[in-house]
N, C-alpha and C positions, 0 to 999 in steps of 0.2 A: 123026224127030220132034224139036223143040226143046223141051227141059227149060226151063219156065220156073218152077220151083220149088226151092229148095233141097232136099237129099238128104242122105240119111246111107248112106253104108255102113262096115262094118265099124267102127261105132259114131264114125265122124268125120263131124262136118257139114262141108257145103262151101258156099260161095258159090255163086252162078247166075254163070255167064260170061256177061256182056252186050257184050263186046267188038264181037260182029258184029252187033249191033244200031246204027241209024241214032239220030243226036241227034234227035230232037223236040220242039216244043212241050209243056208238059205243065202241067197244073193241078190241085190237089185242095181241096177245102171239109169240113172236119170239123166236129162243133159237140159241144158235151155241156152241163151244167145244174150247180150248186152249189148245194143247199136249203138255204137258212140263214134265221133267224127275221127277223121284219118289224124288231123292234128292230136288228138286225145290217145288215140293208138300208139302214134308214134314215140307219145311222152312215155306210154307205157312200157314199150319196146325198149327206150334208152335207158327206163332208168330215173327219168327226172320229174316225177308226179312230185308235186308239193308235199303229198301226205307220206311218201314212202314207197316201197315196194307194194305195188297193189295185188299182184297176185301172190307173191307169199303171203297178206293179212288175207286175202279172200279165201286161201286155202285153209287157213287156222280158222276163219268164220265157219267153212264148209263143216268142217271136224266138229266145231264148238255146238253148230246146229243139229248135227246127226245125232249126237250125246243126248242133248236137250230136249229132243222131239217131242217127247211125252208132256214136258211143260208147257209147251205149246198149242198143242194139239188134244184139245181134252181126251178122245177117245182113245191114243194110243196105249198100246202097251210099254211097260218098260221093258226094252228086252236086252241080253248080253251083247252087244256090238263087238264083234272080234275083228275087224277090220274094215279101215275106211282107206279108199284113195281118192282122190281129187287130181283132175287133169284140165288145163286148160288149152285151147288152140286159139292164136291169134291170126286171124283174118284181116282183110282191109277197111270193112266196115264192122264190123263184129268182133267180139271174143267169145268162145264159148266153154262153157264148163259143162264136165262130167263127173258125177258123181257114184263111186260105188261102193255100196255097203256089205257087209256079211255078217252071217249071225250062225249060232247054233241054235235055235230057239222052236217056240210054237206058234209065230207066226211071222208072217212076211217083213221084211225092211223098205219097202219101195216111198213110205212115208217118210223114213228117214233119209233116203237119196235125194226126194223131192225136196225136202226141208235145207238139205246141204248145198243142193242148185241154187234155190232161192236166195241161201243166206250168202253164199258167194258171191252171185251176181250183184244184190243189193250193197255186198261191200265194196263192188266194185264202183257203183255208180256213187256211194259214198264218197271214195276216192278222190273221184275223178270231177265232181261234181261244180266245182270253180271251173275247171277248162271246158264244161260244156255246157254255162248256162250262157243265154245271150242277153246281153244288154240291160232286159226286161227281169231278168234273174228267173228264167221261163227255161226249160229243155226241150226245144222244140224237136230235135232230133233224136234226142236219147230212148232208149225206150227197150224192155225188158221182154224178149219173147220166147216162145216156142218151149214152154218149159214142159216136159214130158216124160214119163217111165220109157226106156228103151228096153229092160230088158228084165225079167221077175223069174229066178231059177229055184226050184224047190229040191233039194236031192241032192 
């Protein structure tokens, strides 16, 4: 039986050997949301956030995170990324990010898509944190939520 998971023997983690698998077209889409105040969302829409263009910066962060996923998630294989799309939807109380990643390779790209969404949302938070802080320096209403794989396609 083919093992499709990383296993630990004698306290050692081992990366799954995918050398026998064929290269196949693969695609994954992941999404997540960041909850923000209406004032902050207004500043993002108007382009008046002090640190600059929030969504453009978050898009670049998502692309970088996709490309660097094996550097931050130890058992992820380095794979050839053939395409990345990053989209945002601005709602009344949240911004949604969707990242699609494509490859032709031996393993899926869902971890890369999830890493892209996470980095995009964290970048949004970083860029608007001064607007989101309360008087004590905390973030009582800001939240990242619902990070998930929307779709994984092989072949």
